[in-house]
N, CA and C of each residue as an Amber inpcrd file, in Angstrom:
protein
   744
   1.0150000  -1.2550000  -0.1360000   0.0820000  -0.1720000   0.1640000
   0.9460000   1.2390000   0.1260000   0.6210000   2.0580000  -0.8370000
   1.5070000   3.4810000  -0.7620000   0.4240000   4.3850000  -0.7600000
   1.2230000   5.6520000  -0.0240000   0.5840000   6.8850000   0.5160000
   0.9700000   8.0010000  -0.6960000  -0.0410000   8.1860000  -1.3110000
   0.3350000   9.2830000  -2.2920000  -0.1050000  10.4470000  -2.0410000
   0.4840000  11.4990000  -2.6480000   0.2850000  13.2010000  -2.3610000
   0.1230000  13.9310000  -3.3730000  -0.4510000  14.8100000  -3.5440000
  -1.0170000  15.7370000  -4.3810000  -0.3780000  16.9720000  -4.0820000
  -0.2440000  18.3090000  -5.2080000   0.1390000  19.1940000  -4.6180000
  -1.3330000  20.4500000  -4.4230000  -1.5610000  20.9670000  -3.6320000
  -2.5800000  22.2700000  -3.2130000  -2.2310000  23.2970000  -3.1190000
  -2.1850000  23.9520000  -4.5030000  -1.5430000  25.6820000  -4.7520000
  -2.4060000  26.6430000  -3.4780000  -3.6440000  26.2840000  -3.3320000
  -3.9290000  27.1840000  -2.0480000  -3.4180000  26.9070000  -0.7840000
  -2.9900000  25.6000000  -0.5890000  -2.4190000  25.6050000   0.7260000
  -0.6750000  25.8740000   0.6300000  -0.0670000  26.0700000  -0.6140000
   1.1840000  26.6110000  -0.6220000   2.5470000  25.4230000  -0.3850000
   1.3040000  23.9670000  -0.4440000   2.5780000  22.8360000  -0.4100000
   1.6910000  21.5800000  -0.5110000   2.2250000  20.6780000  -0.3610000
   1.8520000  19.2730000  -1.0270000   0.9260000  18.6530000   0.5370000
   0.0300000  18.2630000  -0.0310000  -1.1980000  17.7840000   0.9480000
  -1.4820000  16.3540000   0.4580000  -2.0330000  15.7970000   1.7320000
  -2.0320000  14.2840000   1.5270000  -3.5080000  13.9980000   1.1330000
  -3.5050000  13.2930000   0.1640000  -4.7360000  12.6230000  -0.7980000
  -4.5600000  11.2050000  -1.5710000  -5.3510000  10.8780000  -2.1730000
  -4.9710000   9.8170000  -3.0940000  -4.4810000   9.7170000  -4.1300000
  -3.4760000  10.9390000  -4.8130000  -2.8510000  11.0500000  -5.7940000
  -1.5800000  11.3720000  -5.2960000  -0.7940000  11.7580000  -6.3660000
   0.4240000  11.9470000  -6.4320000   0.7400000  13.2500000  -7.3840000
   1.3300000  14.4370000  -6.9180000   2.5730000  14.8520000  -6.4550000
   2.6650000  16.3660000  -5.9140000   3.8210000  16.6220000  -4.9960000
   3.5930000  17.0320000  -4.1740000   4.5340000  18.7190000  -4.1030000
   4.2990000  19.5820000  -3.5020000   5.5640000  20.6730000  -3.4890000
   6.1940000  20.4460000  -1.8220000   7.8070000  20.7370000  -2.2560000
   8.1520000  19.8580000  -1.1060000   9.8260000  20.9000000  -1.1210000
  10.8180000  20.5400000  -0.2620000  11.7960000  21.3490000  -0.2500000
  12.9320000  20.3060000   0.1370000  13.7700000  20.7220000  -0.2350000
  15.3690000  19.4960000   0.1580000  16.3730000  20.7180000   0.5050000
  16.9600000  20.8690000   1.0870000  18.0900000  22.0710000   1.6310000
  19.5860000  21.4630000   0.9090000  20.0270000  22.5950000   0.7280000
  21.3180000  22.4290000  -0.1510000  22.5390000  21.8880000   0.3800000
  22.4300000  22.2100000   1.4600000  23.9070000  21.5580000   2.2500000
  23.7880000  20.9570000   3.6830000  22.6360000  19.8610000   3.2320000
  22.3530000  19.4910000   4.6490000  23.3870000  18.3270000   4.6750000
  23.9530000  18.1710000   5.9550000  25.0030000  16.9780000   6.2190000
  24.5690000  16.0950000   7.4910000  24.1270000  14.8870000   7.3870000
  23.1640000  14.3500000   8.4060000  24.4130000  13.2860000   9.2620000
  24.4560000  13.6100000  10.6440000  25.6190000  12.4980000  11.0160000
  24.8390000  11.7440000  11.9670000  25.2230000  10.3360000  12.2730000
  24.2210000   9.6750000  13.1550000  25.6620000   9.1800000  14.4390000
  24.7810000   9.5780000  15.8450000  25.7360000   9.2370000  16.6660000
  24.9540000   8.4520000  17.6920000  25.4820000   7.4610000  18.4060000
  24.6760000   6.4150000  19.2690000  24.6900000   7.3410000  20.8550000
  23.3880000   7.3670000  21.3390000  22.8920000   8.4010000  22.3480000
  22.1210000   7.5630000  23.4630000  21.6500000   7.8780000  24.5180000
  21.0380000   6.6900000  24.9580000  19.7760000   6.2030000  24.7520000
  19.0410000   7.2970000  23.9630000  17.6640000   7.3390000  23.4850000
  17.3110000   6.5230000  21.9700000  18.8050000   6.5430000  21.9590000
  18.7630000   6.0530000  20.4990000  19.5120000   6.7470000  19.5670000
  19.0430000   7.3580000  18.1500000  20.0530000   7.9810000  17.0390000
  19.6100000   9.2370000  17.3480000  20.7570000   9.9780000  17.1320000
  20.5940000  11.5410000  16.9380000  20.7540000  11.5660000  15.1740000
  20.1200000  12.6900000  14.8300000  20.5470000  13.0250000  13.5740000
  20.6010000  14.6570000  13.7440000  21.6950000  15.2070000  13.1910000
  22.1050000  16.6180000  13.5190000  22.0730000  17.2580000  11.9080000
  21.3890000  17.8490000  11.3050000  21.0320000  18.4470000  10.0260000
  21.8730000  19.5450000   9.8990000  23.0050000  20.0340000   9.4820000
  23.6500000  21.5900000   9.4650000  23.3890000  22.0690000   7.8290000
  23.0550000  23.4260000   7.7430000  22.9350000  23.9120000   6.0470000
  23.5690000  25.1530000   6.5180000  24.2510000  25.7350000   5.9310000
  24.7250000  27.0270000   5.7150000  24.0260000  28.1410000   5.8040000
  22.8900000  27.9650000   4.9440000  21.8420000  28.8410000   4.6250000
  20.5640000  28.7670000   5.3460000  20.4460000  28.0680000   6.1860000
  19.1820000  27.8640000   7.1590000  19.5820000  27.7690000   8.7110000
  18.2820000  28.5320000   9.3750000  18.4320000  28.4190000  10.8110000
  18.1500000  27.2430000  11.4590000  17.7240000  26.4690000  11.0520000
  17.6560000  24.9450000  11.6770000  18.7830000  24.3760000  12.1340000
  18.9800000  24.1100000  13.2100000  20.4490000  23.8940000  13.6530000
  20.3330000  21.8310000  13.9290000  19.4500000  21.5590000  14.5990000
  18.9260000  20.1430000  14.8400000  18.0720000  19.5560000  14.5880000
  17.9070000  18.1560000  14.2030000  16.9750000  17.1780000  14.1040000
  17.3090000  15.9250000  14.7280000  16.7550000  15.3290000  15.5920000
  17.1140000  14.2500000  16.5610000  15.6600000  13.2270000  15.9340000
  16.0670000  12.0030000  15.8230000  15.4710000  10.8820000  15.7300000
  15.4900000   9.9630000  16.7380000  14.2100000   9.5090000  17.3940000
  14.6790000   8.6510000  18.2580000  13.6970000   7.7260000  17.9070000
  14.2170000   6.2480000  18.4800000  13.7110000   5.0270000  18.3160000
  12.9440000   4.4920000  19.3830000  11.8310000   4.1220000  19.2260000
  10.6240000   3.9800000  20.1930000  10.5630000   2.2580000  20.2000000
  10.8500000   1.6700000  21.0770000  10.4180000   0.1660000  20.9960000
  11.0530000  -0.7140000  20.3490000  12.3690000  -0.0650000  19.3320000
  12.9420000  -0.5970000  18.7090000  12.5870000  -0.2880000  17.0250000
  11.2280000   0.1000000  16.9560000  10.4850000   0.0590000  15.5060000
  10.4670000   1.9600000  15.2660000   9.5710000   2.5620000  16.0500000
   8.9830000   3.4180000  15.7270000   9.9940000   4.8760000  15.6360000
   9.7710000   5.7060000  14.9840000  10.8260000   6.9650000  14.6820000
   9.9890000   8.0920000  14.9700000  10.4820000   8.4630000  15.9610000
  10.1030000  10.1340000  16.0430000  11.2590000  11.3200000  15.9310000
  10.9850000  12.0480000  15.0190000  11.9500000  13.1860000  14.6610000
  11.4210000  14.4030000  15.5020000  12.6710000  14.8060000  16.1800000
  12.3050000  16.3460000  16.8100000  13.2020000  17.5850000  15.9140000
  12.5830000  18.6230000  15.7590000  13.1110000  19.8890000  15.2480000
  13.0000000  20.8130000  16.2810000  13.4980000  22.2360000  15.7260000
  13.4750000  23.3740000  16.5410000  11.8800000  23.5760000  17.3000000
  10.9700000  23.1460000  16.4230000   9.5310000  23.9440000  16.8240000
   8.3630000  22.3230000  16.6420000   9.0240000  21.4700000  16.2680000
   7.9370000  20.1560000  15.5640000   8.3950000  18.7850000  16.2360000
   7.4850000  17.8840000  16.3170000   7.8280000  16.5380000  16.4820000
   7.1940000  16.1320000  15.4660000   7.8580000  15.4580000  14.5940000
   7.2370000  14.2650000  13.2870000   7.3530000  13.3020000  13.9160000
   5.8050000  12.2770000  14.1340000   5.5800000  11.1930000  14.8940000
   4.7800000  10.2040000  13.6450000   5.3670000   8.8940000  13.8230000
   4.6460000   8.1460000  12.2870000   3.6770000   7.7710000  12.6150000
   2.7800000   8.0820000  11.3670000   1.4930000   7.8080000  11.5760000
   1.2000000   6.2760000  11.5510000   0.2830000   5.3520000  12.1380000
   0.2350000   3.7630000  11.7850000  -1.3220000   4.1000000  11.3140000
  -1.5770000   2.5740000  10.2100000  -2.4010000   2.4920000   9.6470000
  -3.8810000   2.8540000  10.3940000  -3.8650000   2.3610000  11.4140000
  -5.1690000   2.2670000  12.3390000  -5.2180000   4.3350000  12.9370000
  -4.3650000   4.9060000  13.0020000  -4.2940000   6.5350000  13.3610000
  -4.9300000   7.0800000  11.7650000  -4.3410000   6.7710000  10.8370000
  -4.9060000   7.2900000   9.3330000  -6.2240000   7.3310000   9.4290000
  -6.5940000   5.9150000   9.4180000  -8.2480000   5.4630000   9.0630000
  -9.1620000   6.2370000  10.1750000  -8.4570000   6.2710000  11.4020000
  -9.4650000   7.2880000  12.4190000  -9.5160000   8.6600000  11.7680000
  -8.5800000   9.1460000  11.3610000  -8.8120000  10.5550000  11.0780000
  -9.7720000  10.8310000   9.5840000  -9.4680000   9.6930000   8.5090000
 -10.3200000   9.7120000   7.2660000 -11.8540000   9.4620000   7.8670000
 -12.0990000   8.3410000   8.5130000 -13.1570000   7.6910000   8.6880000
 -13.8270000   7.5840000   9.7990000 -13.1810000   8.3140000  10.9630000
 -13.8300000   8.1590000  12.3400000 -13.1540000   9.3660000  13.0740000
 -13.0340000  10.5350000  12.5390000 -12.4450000  11.8790000  12.8670000
 -12.9480000  12.2990000  14.3440000 -13.9040000  11.8450000  14.9870000
 -14.4930000  11.6950000  16.5450000 -13.5260000  10.7990000  17.5580000
 -12.8320000   9.9540000  16.8670000 -11.7300000   9.0300000  17.6080000
 -10.5240000   8.8850000  17.1830000 -10.2090000  10.1830000  16.4490000
  -8.7190000  10.4270000  16.0370000  -7.8250000  11.0020000  17.3310000
  -8.0330000  11.9310000  18.1120000  -7.4280000  11.9950000  19.5070000
  -7.1460000  10.9030000  20.4240000  -8.1870000  10.3470000  20.4340000
  -7.7800000   9.0460000  21.6070000  -6.7410000   8.0250000  20.6560000
  -7.0370000   7.8560000  19.3420000  -6.1600000   6.7070000  18.6780000
  -4.6040000   7.6080000  18.3430000  -4.7920000   8.5490000  18.1250000
  -3.0950000   9.3210000  17.7130000  -2.8360000   9.8900000  19.0250000
  -3.0370000   9.9680000  19.9990000  -2.7840000  10.5460000  21.2430000
  -2.4020000  11.9650000  21.4690000  -2.9470000  12.8570000  20.3380000
  -2.8360000  14.5300000  19.9310000  -4.2480000  15.0290000  19.0020000
  -4.7050000  15.9610000  19.4940000  -5.5100000  16.6830000  18.7090000
  -5.2670000  17.2600000  17.4370000  -6.1360000  17.1550000  16.4350000
  -5.6780000  17.4970000  15.1860000  -6.2040000  18.8840000  14.9210000
  -5.4250000  19.7660000  14.3910000  -5.8180000  20.8770000  14.1110000
  -6.9170000  21.3380000  12.9930000  -7.8360000  22.0360000  13.6390000
  -8.8370000  22.5400000  12.2700000  -8.3310000  22.4320000  10.7270000
  -8.7650000  21.2830000   9.7420000  -8.7160000  21.3650000   8.8300000
  -7.6760000  20.0200000   8.2120000  -6.9460000  19.6810000   9.2200000
  -5.9420000  18.2410000   8.9340000  -6.6950000  17.2700000   8.0700000
  -8.3620000  16.8690000   8.5650000  -9.0860000  15.7980000   7.9710000
  -8.7060000  15.9640000   6.2450000  -9.0400000  17.3330000   6.0450000
  -9.0770000  17.8170000   4.7360000  -7.7730000  17.3790000   3.4790000
  -6.5510000  17.3410000   4.3800000  -5.4880000  16.7450000   3.6510000
  -5.5200000  15.5060000   3.1690000  -6.5430000  14.5020000   3.8370000
  -6.5720000  13.0330000   3.7100000  -7.4370000  12.8240000   2.9650000
  -8.5180000  13.6930000   2.6680000  -9.7890000  13.1500000   1.8770000
  -9.8040000  13.9530000   0.4890000  -9.9300000  13.2670000  -0.3540000
 -10.3560000  13.8120000  -2.0480000 -11.6690000  13.2540000  -2.3220000
 -11.9370000  13.1770000  -3.6190000 -13.2260000  12.7550000  -4.3850000
 -12.4720000  11.3690000  -4.7610000 -11.3540000  11.0750000  -5.0300000
 -10.7070000   9.6720000  -5.3770000  -9.7890000   8.7450000  -4.6390000
  -9.8660000   9.9270000  -3.4270000  -8.8650000   9.1050000  -2.3670000
  -9.1790000   7.3920000  -2.0320000 -10.6770000   6.9320000  -2.1160000
 -10.8600000   5.7660000  -1.7830000 -10.5910000   4.6110000  -3.0340000
 -10.3390000   5.2480000  -4.0640000 -10.3040000   4.4210000  -5.2840000
  -8.7670000   3.5610000  -5.0560000  -7.7300000   3.9510000  -4.6780000
  -6.3480000   3.1480000  -4.6830000  -6.2280000   3.1740000  -3.1370000
  -6.4300000   3.9480000  -2.4330000  -5.5190000   3.9780000  -1.1060000
  -6.3220000   3.4550000   0.0650000  -7.6890000   3.6210000   0.1500000
  -8.3760000   3.1960000   1.2540000  -8.3660000   1.8170000   1.4890000
  -8.6060000   0.8690000   0.4060000  -8.5240000  -0.5070000   0.6870000
  -7.1340000  -1.1850000   1.2370000  -6.1660000  -0.6130000   0.6220000
  -4.8270000  -0.8990000   1.0490000  -4.8020000  -0.8100000   2.6700000
  -5.0940000   0.5420000   2.7230000  -5.0290000   0.9110000   4.2780000
  -6.0650000   0.0330000   5.4210000  -6.8920000  -0.3500000   4.7690000
  -7.9420000  -0.9070000   5.7040000  -7.2500000  -2.3030000   5.9470000
  -6.5710000  -3.3570000   4.8220000  -6.2420000  -4.5030000   4.8980000
  -4.8220000  -4.0100000   5.7950000  -4.1370000  -2.8050000   5.9270000
  -3.0180000  -3.1640000   7.0000000  -3.3520000  -2.3260000   8.3300000
  -4.7070000  -2.6040000   8.6000000  -5.0890000  -2.4770000  10.5020000
  -4.0730000  -3.4640000  11.3280000  -3.7990000  -2.5070000  12.2450000
  -2.3970000  -3.4690000  13.3090000  -1.3400000  -3.5360000  12.7390000
  -1.0960000  -2.8990000  11.6090000   0.3710000  -2.9800000  11.2450000
   1.3960000  -1.9570000  12.1790000   2.6320000  -2.0960000  12.7110000
   3.0820000  -1.0020000  13.1030000   3.2460000   0.0110000  11.9660000
   3.2600000   0.9250000  12.4000000   3.8660000   2.2590000  11.3560000
   5.1550000   2.1870000  10.6300000   5.0460000   2.7380000   9.5790000
   6.1660000   2.4930000   8.4840000   6.1390000   3.9910000   8.1140000
   7.3760000   4.7760000   8.3720000   7.2450000   5.8310000   8.0840000
   7.4720000   6.4880000   6.2300000   7.8850000   5.2820000   5.6850000
   8.0030000   5.2470000   4.3300000   6.8360000   5.2150000   3.5960000
   5.9090000   4.6060000   4.1310000   4.8520000   4.5860000   3.4900000
   3.4070000   5.2250000   4.1060000   3.5500000   5.2040000   5.6390000
   2.4820000   6.0480000   6.3270000   2.3900000   7.4350000   6.6480000
   3.9070000   7.9620000   6.6760000   4.2680000   8.9600000   6.9140000
   4.3880000   9.5080000   8.0790000   4.5100000  10.9270000   8.5380000
   4.4630000  11.5090000   9.9710000   3.2140000  12.4670000  10.2150000
   2.6870000  12.7200000  11.0090000   2.0100000  13.5090000  11.7620000
   3.0330000  14.6980000  12.4670000   2.7610000  15.7670000  12.1610000
   3.7450000  17.0620000  12.1600000   2.9970000  17.8380000  13.1250000
   3.4140000  17.6220000  14.6300000   2.8220000  18.0740000  16.0430000
   3.7300000  19.2900000  16.3540000   2.7810000  20.3600000  16.3210000
   3.4510000  21.6810000  17.0630000   3.6660000  21.2740000  18.4630000
   5.0480000  21.4450000  18.7020000   5.4900000  21.2160000  20.4040000
   4.9150000  22.2570000  21.1500000   4.5070000  23.5300000  21.0660000
   4.1380000  24.0970000  22.3270000   2.7100000  24.1410000  22.4440000
   2.0280000  23.6730000  21.3510000   0.4320000  23.5550000  21.4260000
  -0.1760000  22.4440000  21.7440000   0.9330000  21.2120000  21.1750000
   0.5650000  19.5220000  21.3500000  -0.4350000  19.5680000  20.4810000
  -0.5400000  20.1560000  19.0730000  -1.3790000  19.6960000  18.1550000
  -1.0870000  19.2510000  16.8490000  -1.4510000  18.6410000  16.5900000
  -1.1740000  17.9970000  14.9910000  -1.5200000  18.8840000  13.7140000
  -0.6900000  19.7540000  13.4460000  -0.8260000  20.8010000  12.3940000
  -0.6760000  20.5580000  11.0200000  -0.1890000  19.2600000  10.6290000
   0.3250000  18.8510000   9.3330000   0.6490000  17.8230000   9.1620000
   0.7130000  17.2290000   7.7510000   1.4200000  15.8950000   7.5100000
   2.7340000  16.1820000   6.5290000   3.4150000  14.9900000   6.8200000
   4.7990000  14.7660000   6.1150000   5.0670000  13.3200000   5.9880000
   5.8240000  13.3880000   4.6560000   6.1280000  11.8250000   4.5350000
   6.4210000  11.7580000   2.9980000   6.3900000  10.4660000   2.5810000
   7.2370000   9.4930000   1.4160000   5.8610000   9.3210000   0.2910000
   6.2500000   9.4590000  -0.8680000   5.3400000   8.9070000  -1.5370000
   5.5540000   7.2420000  -1.5860000   6.2940000   6.7660000  -1.0730000
   6.6070000   5.2800000  -0.8460000   7.8240000   5.2270000  -0.6550000
   8.7010000   3.8420000  -0.5920000   9.9110000   3.4680000   0.1310000
  10.9370000   3.8300000  -0.9640000  11.8590000   4.0550000  -1.0910000
  13.0940000   3.9490000  -1.9900000  13.0340000   3.1520000  -2.9710000
  12.9970000   3.5400000  -4.0060000  12.7370000   2.7110000  -5.2040000
  14.1830000   1.9370000  -5.7190000  14.0140000   1.1480000  -6.7750000
  15.6250000   0.5300000  -7.0180000  16.9600000   0.9840000  -7.3480000
  16.6910000   2.4590000  -7.7240000  17.6640000   3.3640000  -8.0260000
  18.1840000   4.2680000  -6.9460000  17.1430000   4.2020000  -5.4040000
  17.4560000   4.6940000  -4.4670000  16.7110000   6.2930000  -4.2230000
  15.5080000   6.4080000  -5.2460000  14.9110000   7.4250000  -5.3380000
  13.3790000   7.6730000  -4.3990000  13.1290000   8.8710000  -3.7200000
  12.1780000   8.8380000  -2.5810000  11.5500000  10.2470000  -3.1050000
  10.6930000  10.1610000  -3.2180000   9.7350000  11.7710000  -3.2980000
   9.0710000  12.1450000  -1.9420000   9.3840000  13.1180000  -1.7660000
   8.8970000  13.8530000  -0.1240000   7.7950000  14.7440000  -0.4350000
   7.0850000  15.1840000   0.4010000   5.4590000  16.1910000   0.0670000
   5.3080000  16.5820000   1.8690000   4.5600000  17.5480000   1.7580000
   3.9440000  18.0670000   3.0030000   3.0240000  18.7890000   3.1760000
   1.9570000  19.2720000   4.1750000   0.9840000  19.9130000   4.5510000
   0.6640000  20.9450000   5.5640000   0.6990000  21.7750000   5.5630000
   0.5350000  22.3330000   6.9690000  -1.0160000  22.9970000   6.9170000
  -1.9050000  22.7680000   7.6560000  -2.8920000  23.6210000   8.0740000
  -3.0990000  25.3250000   7.7450000  -3.8470000  25.9420000   7.1480000
  -3.6950000  27.2680000   6.8090000  -3.5840000  27.9070000   8.0090000
  -4.0950000  27.6110000   9.0360000  -3.9580000  28.5680000  10.5240000
  -2.1740000  28.5710000  10.6810000  -1.5580000  27.4360000  10.6180000
  -0.4910000  27.6500000  11.1630000   0.7210000  27.9620000   9.9010000
   0.2370000  28.3480000   8.6440000   0.7770000  28.6900000   7.4400000
   1.9040000  30.1440000   7.7360000   2.7620000  30.2400000   6.9510000
   3.6490000  31.2970000   7.0770000   4.2780000  31.5580000   8.1170000
   4.8090000  30.3770000   8.9600000   5.7500000  30.4200000   9.9600000
   6.9760000  29.6570000   9.8420000   7.3440000  28.7690000   8.7880000
   8.1920000  28.3420000   8.6270000   8.2910000  26.5850000   9.0200000
   6.7160000  26.5020000   9.1780000   6.5900000  24.9920000   9.8820000
   7.1500000  23.9720000   8.8950000   6.5040000  24.4730000   7.5460000
   6.6550000  23.3370000   6.4230000   7.8440000  23.1820000   6.2080000
   8.7750000  24.6020000   5.9500000  10.2570000  24.1790000   5.7330000
  11.0160000  23.4070000   6.5600000  10.7910000  23.2860000   8.1370000
  11.4020000  22.8390000   8.8780000  10.7330000  21.1670000   8.8100000
   9.3650000  21.0240000   8.9560000   9.2770000  19.6980000   8.1290000
   9.5050000  18.8160000   7.3560000   9.9470000  19.9160000   6.0710000
  10.6190000  19.0170000   4.7420000  12.2160000  18.5680000   5.2790000
  13.0120000  19.6860000   6.0780000  14.4730000  19.4610000   6.4050000
  14.3480000  18.2570000   7.1070000  13.3770000  18.0300000   8.0570000
  13.4730000  16.8970000   8.8060000  13.4190000  15.4010000   8.0780000
  12.2580000  15.4720000   7.3090000  12.2850000  14.5220000   6.0090000
  13.3540000  14.1930000   5.1230000  14.1540000  15.2010000   4.6530000
  15.4460000  15.0380000   3.9290000  16.2740000  14.4780000   4.8670000
  16.4490000  15.0720000   6.0090000  17.5410000  13.9480000   6.6920000
  17.4250000  12.5190000   7.0400000  15.9100000  12.6230000   7.7750000
  15.5680000  11.2370000   7.6370000  15.9570000  10.3160000   6.6780000
  15.7040000  10.8710000   4.9740000  15.8370000   9.9820000   3.8190000
  17.4400000   9.8410000   3.8250000  18.0770000  11.1950000   3.6000000
  19.6020000  10.6030000   3.2730000  20.3930000   9.8880000   4.4400000
  19.6820000   9.7710000   5.8850000  20.5640000   9.0970000   7.0490000
  20.3210000   7.7100000   6.4550000  19.3130000   7.1800000   5.6680000
  19.3160000   5.7910000   5.0090000  20.4040000   5.4160000   3.9120000
  21.2270000   4.6600000   3.8170000  21.8910000   4.1750000   3.1200000
  21.0490000   3.7100000   1.7450000  19.8860000   3.5220000   1.9760000
  19.2310000   3.1810000   0.7070000  18.6190000   4.4270000  -0.4910000
  18.6220000   5.4780000   0.4110000  18.3330000   6.6190000  -0.3400000
  19.5990000   7.5570000  -1.1620000  19.7390000   7.6570000  -2.6690000
  20.4120000   8.5920000  -3.0900000  20.0200000   9.7110000  -3.8120000
  18.6750000   9.7970000  -3.8280000  18.0350000  10.9740000  -4.5290000
  16.6490000  11.0390000  -3.8120000  16.8020000  12.1610000  -3.6560000
  15.1890000  12.9640000  -3.1610000  14.5160000  13.6380000  -4.2200000
  13.2330000  13.2750000  -4.6220000  12.4450000  13.9470000  -5.5950000
  11.5080000  15.0990000  -4.9140000  11.0090000  16.0210000  -5.5680000
  10.0050000  16.8600000  -5.6730000   9.4300000  17.1940000  -6.8810000
   7.8640000  17.4200000  -6.6420000   7.2710000  18.0050000  -7.9890000
   6.1620000  19.4440000  -7.4250000   6.2600000  20.3230000  -8.2860000
   5.1460000  21.3460000  -7.9350000   4.5540000  21.4630000  -9.3740000
   3.5420000  22.0730000  -8.9410000   2.5140000  22.6170000 -10.2820000
   3.5180000  23.9540000 -11.0960000   3.7560000  23.7320000 -12.3360000
   4.5400000  24.4980000 -13.1580000   4.1690000  26.1900000 -12.9610000
   4.2540000  26.8240000 -11.7800000   3.7300000  28.2630000 -11.4980000
   4.7580000  28.8410000 -10.3540000   4.7860000  29.7100000 -10.0090000
   5.6250000  30.0690000  -8.9990000   4.6430000  30.4620000  -7.7580000
   4.9650000  29.9660000  -6.8820000   3.6310000  29.7750000  -5.6520000
   4.5290000  29.3470000  -4.6100000   3.8630000  29.3290000  -3.3080000
   4.5910000  29.0450000  -1.9410000   5.5900000  27.6240000  -1.9150000
   5.1300000  26.6120000  -2.5310000   6.0010000  25.8170000  -2.5160000
   7.4090000  26.0930000  -3.3770000   7.4010000  26.8690000  -4.7930000
   8.4230000  27.1520000  -5.4440000   9.3760000  28.1140000  -4.5510000
   8.5290000  29.1940000  -3.5420000   9.3110000  29.8880000  -2.8820000
  10.1610000  29.1240000  -1.5670000   9.7420000  28.4550000  -1.3470000
  10.5190000  27.5110000  -0.0810000  11.6850000  26.7230000  -0.9610000
  11.0790000  26.0480000  -2.1260000  12.4160000  25.5540000  -2.7760000
  13.5180000  26.4900000  -3.4060000  13.2350000  27.4950000  -3.7980000
  14.2030000  28.8120000  -3.7700000  15.1370000  29.2110000  -2.7500000
  14.2820000  29.3600000  -1.6700000  15.0380000  29.6710000  -0.4540000
  15.6470000  28.6960000   0.3960000  15.5570000  27.3090000  -0.2410000
  16.4310000  26.1690000   0.2230000  17.6880000  25.9630000  -0.6680000
  17.5530000  26.2450000  -2.0760000  18.6510000  26.1310000  -2.8140000
  18.1950000  24.7430000  -3.9050000  17.1990000  24.2460000  -3.6680000
  16.7610000  23.0600000  -4.3140000  16.7960000  23.4280000  -5.9590000
  17.7080000  22.3290000  -6.4040000  17.8550000  22.3640000  -7.7480000
  16.6700000  21.9810000  -8.6700000  16.2430000  22.8570000  -9.5850000
  14.9920000  22.7690000 -10.5160000  15.8370000  22.0460000 -11.6330000
  15.0320000  20.7840000 -12.0490000  15.6750000  20.0750000 -13.0030000
  14.9100000  20.0110000 -14.0640000  13.6660000  20.4330000 -14.3690000
  13.0780000  20.2810000 -15.6750000  11.5110000  20.3310000 -15.6530000
  10.8310000  20.3190000 -16.7240000   8.9540000  20.0170000 -16.7010000
   9.1140000  18.6220000 -17.5200000   8.0500000  18.0710000 -16.6680000
   7.6140000  16.4670000 -16.6690000   6.3800000  16.5730000 -16.8020000
   5.7030000  15.6190000 -17.3870000   4.3130000  15.4780000 -17.6160000
   3.7350000  14.6030000 -16.7650000   2.8670000  14.9010000 -15.6490000
   2.3870000  13.7570000 -14.5530000   1.1880000  13.0140000 -14.9850000
   1.1980000  11.6180000 -15.2880000  -0.0760000  10.8990000 -15.6780000
  -1.5200000  11.8820000 -15.0070000  -1.6380000  12.0340000 -13.9150000
  -2.4720000  12.6690000 -13.0570000  -2.7610000  14.2580000 -12.9770000
  -1.6750000  14.8710000 -12.6890000  -1.7400000  16.2350000 -12.5540000
  -1.3320000  17.2270000 -14.2880000  -0.7560000  16.4750000 -15.0020000
  -0.2760000  17.2260000 -16.2890000   1.0140000  17.8990000 -15.9990000
   1.6310000  18.8370000 -16.7260000   2.9620000  19.1620000 -16.8590000
   3.0360000  20.0170000 -15.4970000   4.1840000  19.4250000 -14.7640000
   4.6370000  19.7330000 -13.1510000   6.1610000  20.1810000 -13.7390000
   6.9110000  20.5350000 -12.5850000   8.0870000  21.1770000 -12.5370000
   8.7710000  19.6670000 -11.4660000   9.9190000  19.5150000 -12.0550000
  10.6470000  18.3730000 -11.1650000  11.8920000  19.1890000 -10.2310000
  12.0000000  18.8330000  -9.0060000  13.3910000  19.4370000  -8.4910000
  13.7310000  18.0810000  -7.7780000  15.1100000  18.0150000  -7.5730000
  15.8020000  16.7250000  -7.1940000  17.1480000  17.1730000  -6.3900000
  17.5590000  16.5820000  -5.4170000  18.7420000  16.3160000  -4.6620000
  19.4550000  15.3340000  -4.5760000  20.3310000  15.1850000  -5.1960000
  21.2070000  13.8430000  -4.7680000  21.6810000  13.9110000  -3.5450000
  22.2160000  12.5350000  -2.9230000  23.1130000  12.7070000  -1.8080000
  24.2810000  13.2010000  -2.0450000  25.1200000  13.9550000  -1.2770000
  26.1310000  14.5830000  -1.2600000  26.4130000  15.5410000  -2.4370000
  25.3530000  15.7000000  -3.1770000  25.6880000  16.5210000  -4.6130000
  26.0720000  18.0070000  -4.4660000  27.0180000  18.7790000  -4.9680000
  26.9910000  19.5660000  -4.8370000  26.4350000  20.5100000  -6.1780000
  26.1090000  20.0510000  -7.2870000  25.6220000  21.0120000  -8.2400000
  24.6770000  21.5190000  -7.9680000  24.0740000  22.5780000  -8.7460000
  22.7610000  23.5750000  -8.2810000  21.7020000  23.1160000  -9.2320000
  21.9600000  22.5680000 -10.3360000  20.7730000  22.6020000 -11.4700000
  20.4240000  24.3820000 -11.6660000  19.4230000  24.3340000 -12.3340000
  18.9790000  25.8110000 -12.9020000  17.5720000  26.1850000 -12.3110000
  16.8330000  27.1450000 -12.8750000  15.7060000  27.5440000 -12.2430000
  15.0090000  27.7210000 -13.4420000  13.3900000  27.7070000 -12.9380000
  12.1590000  27.2920000 -14.2770000  12.0940000  28.9290000 -14.7820000
């Protein structure tokens, strides 16, 4: 079961629905270190042009991954939590352990979401969280509320490529949280030996997503045609790559 994502220009970033593509950001000079500490593994992302200084990844019970940034905690969704958010939102806080900000459910629901995604999600009830497939809940640490979603289109493919996306609810936009969540995703991805390339797609127009990409120095690769969304812009960052690509 794959979790797919699509771009929503109204929200300025990738949002979680039943289709693919999303706006997202990878930083230019992220260096990821792994250090053994008492709680598990520590991921430290350093970027010369960004204020975010540290990302921590904790292993919970040997399986679950929690990523901490300056203002956010990215907690892996389980299939049961995703199903509660989509089908029984009144139960979501009890299942997830955190309340959802207004508008979060809209990231998960679209006219075609049930066609490909929900049957597989239902079949995965009881499975432990898999960040590559289920993604992360973006928790605002000060408020203790889930303000968005962040994740991958699926596990790394045979070539080591993953595609990332994010969504932040409108009430929390414009405060750098999408950039912070995207940075965490990239650090998580490149910490895996399986990942050699992180990819993003945006609609072919300047918008909040492309502004984040430009701020991050994420190279523009070119125009491609998505089978669902039509023409899109492609952005890619290779592990330890120093090339800068172009601009659309």
